[in-house]
C-alpha positions as CSV (number, residue, x, y, z in Angstrom):
1,X,-253.9,-37.2,-20.7
2,X,-256.1,-36.1,-17.8
3,X,-255.0,-33.1,-15.8
4,X,-254.4,-35.1,-12.6
5,X,-252.1,-37.6,-14.4
6,X,-250.1,-34.6,-15.9
7,X,-249.9,-33.0,-12.5
8,X,-248.8,-36.3,-10.9
9,X,-246.1,-36.8,-13.5
10,X,-244.8,-33.2,-13.1
11,X,-244.6,-33.6,-9.4
12,X,-242.6,-36.9,-9.8
13,X,-240.2,-35.3,-12.3
14,X,-239.7,-32.3,-10.1
15,X,-239.0,-34.5,-7.1
16,X,-236.5,-36.6,-9.2
17,X,-234.8,-33.4,-10.4
18,X,-234.4,-32.1,-6.8
19,X,-233.1,-35.4,-5.6
20,X,-230.5,-35.5,-8.4
21,X,-229.4,-31.9,-8.2
22,X,-229.4,-31.4,-4.5
23,X,-225.7,-32.2,-4.1
24,X,-224.8,-29.5,-6.6
25,X,-227.0,-26.8,-5.0
26,X,-224.6,-25.8,-2.2
27,X,-224.8,-27.7,1.1
28,X,-221.6,-28.8,2.8
29,X,-220.0,-32.0,1.6
30,X,-219.9,-34.7,4.3
31,X,-216.6,-34.8,6.1
32,X,-214.1,-37.3,4.8
33,X,-212.9,-39.9,7.3
34,X,-209.4,-39.7,8.7
35,X,-207.5,-42.9,7.8
36,X,-204.7,-44.3,10.0
37,X,-203.5,-47.7,8.8
38,X,-201.2,-49.5,11.3
39,X,-199.3,-52.6,10.2
40,X,-197.5,-54.3,13.0
41,X,-194.7,-56.7,11.9
42,X,-193.7,-60.2,12.8
43,X,-196.9,-61.0,14.6
44,X,-199.6,-63.5,14.1
45,X,-203.3,-62.6,14.3
46,X,-203.9,-64.3,17.7
47,X,-201.2,-62.1,19.3
48,X,-203.4,-59.1,19.9
49,X,-205.9,-59.1,22.7
50,X,-208.7,-57.9,20.4
51,X,-208.3,-61.2,18.5
52,X,-208.1,-63.3,21.6
53,X,-204.4,-63.2,22.5
54,X,-203.6,-63.4,26.2
55,X,-199.8,-63.9,26.3
56,X,-198.7,-60.3,25.7
57,X,-200.9,-57.4,26.7
58,X,-201.7,-55.1,23.7
59,X,-204.0,-52.5,25.3
60,X,-203.2,-49.6,22.9
61,X,-203.7,-51.6,19.8
62,X,-206.8,-53.2,21.3
63,X,-208.2,-49.7,22.0
64,X,-207.6,-48.7,18.4
65,X,-209.2,-51.8,17.1
66,X,-212.3,-51.1,19.3
67,X,-212.6,-47.6,17.9
68,X,-211.8,-48.4,14.3
69,X,-212.0,-51.1,11.7
70,X,-210.6,-54.6,12.1
71,X,-209.7,-56.9,9.2
72,X,-210.8,-60.5,10.1
73,X,-210.5,-62.3,6.8
74,X,-207.4,-62.0,4.6
75,X,-204.7,-63.8,2.8
76,X,-201.2,-63.1,4.2
77,X,-197.6,-63.7,3.2
78,X,-195.1,-65.0,5.7
79,X,-192.6,-62.2,5.3
80,X,-192.6,-58.4,5.6
81,X,-191.7,-57.3,2.1
82,X,-194.5,-59.3,0.3
83,X,-197.1,-58.2,2.9
84,X,-196.2,-54.5,2.6
85,X,-196.2,-54.6,-1.2
86,X,-199.6,-56.3,-1.4
87,X,-201.2,-53.9,1.1
88,X,-199.7,-50.8,-0.5
89,X,-200.5,-51.8,-4.1
90,X,-203.5,-54.1,-4.0
91,X,-202.2,-57.0,-6.2
92,X,-201.2,-60.3,-4.7
93,X,-197.5,-61.1,-4.3
94,X,-197.5,-63.1,-7.5
95,X,-198.3,-59.9,-9.4
96,X,-195.7,-57.7,-7.7
97,X,-193.1,-60.4,-7.7
98,X,-191.9,-59.3,-4.3
99,X,-192.1,-62.6,-2.5
100,X,-189.1,-62.6,-0.2
101,X,-187.4,-60.3,2.2
102,X,-185.0,-58.2,0.2
103,X,-181.5,-58.8,1.2
104,X,-178.6,-61.0,0.1
105,X,-179.2,-63.9,2.5
106,X,-182.7,-65.0,1.4
107,X,-182.1,-66.3,-2.1
108,X,-179.9,-68.8,-3.9
109,X,-177.1,-69.8,-3.1
110,X,-177.8,-69.1,0.6
111,X,-181.4,-70.4,0.3
112,X,-182.1,-74.1,-0.2
113,X,-184.0,-73.7,-3.4
114,X,-183.9,-71.5,-6.5
115,X,-186.5,-68.8,-6.6
116,X,-188.6,-67.9,-9.6
117,X,-187.9,-64.4,-11.1
118,X,-188.4,-61.8,-8.4
119,X,-188.3,-58.0,-8.1
120,X,-186.3,-56.0,-5.7
121,X,-188.6,-52.9,-5.8
122,X,-191.8,-51.6,-7.2
123,X,-191.7,-49.7,-10.5
124,X,-192.3,-46.0,-9.9
125,X,-195.5,-46.1,-12.1
126,X,-197.1,-48.7,-9.8
127,X,-200.4,-47.7,-8.4
128,X,-200.2,-47.4,-4.6
129,X,-202.8,-46.7,-1.9
130,X,-201.0,-43.5,-1.2
131,X,-201.3,-42.3,-4.8
132,X,-205.0,-43.1,-4.8
133,X,-205.6,-41.3,-1.6
134,X,-203.5,-38.2,-2.8
135,X,-205.6,-38.1,-6.0
136,X,-208.7,-38.0,-3.7
137,X,-207.3,-35.0,-1.8
138,X,-205.7,-36.7,1.2
139,X,-202.3,-35.9,2.7
140,X,-200.3,-39.2,3.0
141,X,-197.2,-40.4,4.7
142,X,-195.5,-43.6,5.7
143,X,-193.4,-44.1,8.8
144,X,-191.3,-47.1,9.5
145,X,-189.6,-49.6,7.3
146,X,-190.5,-50.1,3.7
147,X,-187.9,-52.6,2.3
148,X,-188.7,-52.3,-1.4
């Protein structure tokens, strides 16, 4: 191999090594983002001003939406328990089996139809967003109602 080809190859290998090893050579890790997830209950998407709602002013939630991340395409459940379970665990309601509001008045014989097998709570071993964030070094907490 000519000397110039060997030199060129050495330079490329050195550059690749520097690129791959740079994160391990010190340098501060980039700061992790703070995460604040707000779920407002019993409200349709057009209720908030940031989604076009005009009937009820929502200036504080609109300001948070402007400064943060908005979710604009999703599947939802019509009740609070299945919505929370899906958001906190990831799987759709059919996987968690939490498809109704937990309480004695929502299922047979008070309801009009018999429901398929359902769960009243999540098994302790279920993966949740909080467990995943804790494993990544975040401090987590939940405030409000969690009815499962």
